[in-house]
VEXDREN-2710 file (C-alpha; in Angstrom, 1 decimal):
% VEXDREN-2710
k/r/px/py/pz
1/UNK/-3.6/-16.5/3.7
2/UNK/-1.8/-20.0/4.0
3/UNK/0.9/-19.8/1.7
4/UNK/1.8/-15.9/2.7
5/UNK/5.4/-14.6/2.4
6/UNK/6.6/-12.9/5.4
7/UNK/9.3/-10.3/5.0
8/UNK/11.0/-9.0/8.4
9/UNK/13.7/-6.2/8.3
10/UNK/15.3/-3.8/10.5
11/UNK/15.7/-0.3/9.7
12/UNK/15.8/3.1/11.6
13/UNK/13.1/5.2/12.0
14/UNK/14.3/8.0/9.9
15/UNK/14.2/5.0/7.2
16/UNK/11.1/3.7/7.7
17/UNK/9.2/7.1/7.4
18/UNK/11.3/7.7/4.5
19/UNK/10.1/4.5/2.9
20/UNK/6.5/4.8/4.0
21/UNK/6.4/8.3/2.5
22/UNK/8.1/6.8/-1.1
23/UNK/5.7/4.0/-1.2
24/UNK/2.7/5.9/-0.5
25/UNK/3.4/8.4/-2.7
26/UNK/3.8/5.6/-5.2
27/UNK/0.5/4.0/-4.4
28/UNK/-1.3/7.7/-4.9
29/UNK/0.3/7.9/-8.2
30/UNK/-0.8/4.2/-9.3
31/UNK/-4.2/4.6/-7.5
32/UNK/-5.1/7.7/-9.5
33/UNK/-3.7/6.7/-12.7
34/UNK/-6.0/3.9/-12.4
35/UNK/-8.8/5.5/-11.0
36/UNK/-9.6/7.3/-13.9
37/UNK/-8.7/5.1/-16.9
38/UNK/-11.0/3.8/-19.4
39/UNK/-11.2/0.2/-17.6
40/UNK/-13.0/1.4/-14.4
41/UNK/-15.1/4.2/-15.6
42/UNK/-18.5/2.1/-15.4
43/UNK/-17.4/0.1/-12.5
44/UNK/-19.5/2.1/-9.2
45/UNK/-16.6/3.8/-7.0
46/UNK/-17.4/1.7/-4.2
47/UNK/-16.3/-1.2/-5.6
48/UNK/-13.3/0.8/-8.1
49/UNK/-10.8/0.6/-5.5
50/UNK/-10.9/-3.2/-4.7
51/UNK/-11.1/-4.0/-8.4
52/UNK/-8.2/-2.1/-9.2
53/UNK/-6.2/-3.9/-6.1
54/UNK/-7.5/-7.2/-7.8
55/UNK/-5.9/-6.5/-10.9
56/UNK/-2.8/-4.9/-9.8
57/UNK/-1.3/-6.9/-7.0
58/UNK/1.7/-4.9/-6.4
59/UNK/-0.7/-2.2/-5.2
60/UNK/-2.2/-4.7/-2.5
61/UNK/1.3/-5.1/-1.4
62/UNK/1.8/-1.6/-1.2
63/UNK/-1.3/-1.2/0.9
64/UNK/0.4/-4.0/3.5
65/UNK/3.5/-2.6/3.5
66/UNK/2.0/1.0/4.8
67/UNK/-0.1/-0.9/7.6
68/UNK/3.4/-2.7/8.6
69/UNK/5.6/0.4/8.7
70/UNK/2.7/2.5/10.5
71/UNK/2.0/0.1/12.6
72/UNK/6.4/-0.7/13.6
73/UNK/6.9/3.0/13.4
74/UNK/3.7/3.5/15.9
75/UNK/5.3/0.8/18.4
76/UNK/8.5/2.6/18.4
77/UNK/7.2/5.6/19.4
78/UNK/5.1/4.3/21.9
79/UNK/8.5/2.3/23.4
END
């Protein structure tokens, strides 16, 4: 990913946990909405998630954000 956007921020762990929970809830709602949409009805379940992420880049970004938040929170907890 040569032209990736890098975002750096600092926040207290309680804010990071709250943000992670909010993004996770939003992602689950979006995934559920698209998962059962007519457009993906005939896409095999194993390929459906990837197909949804291809069409909705905000959801792919949410996954990246969730991973970064979880990793950062884990690092703070271990220190």
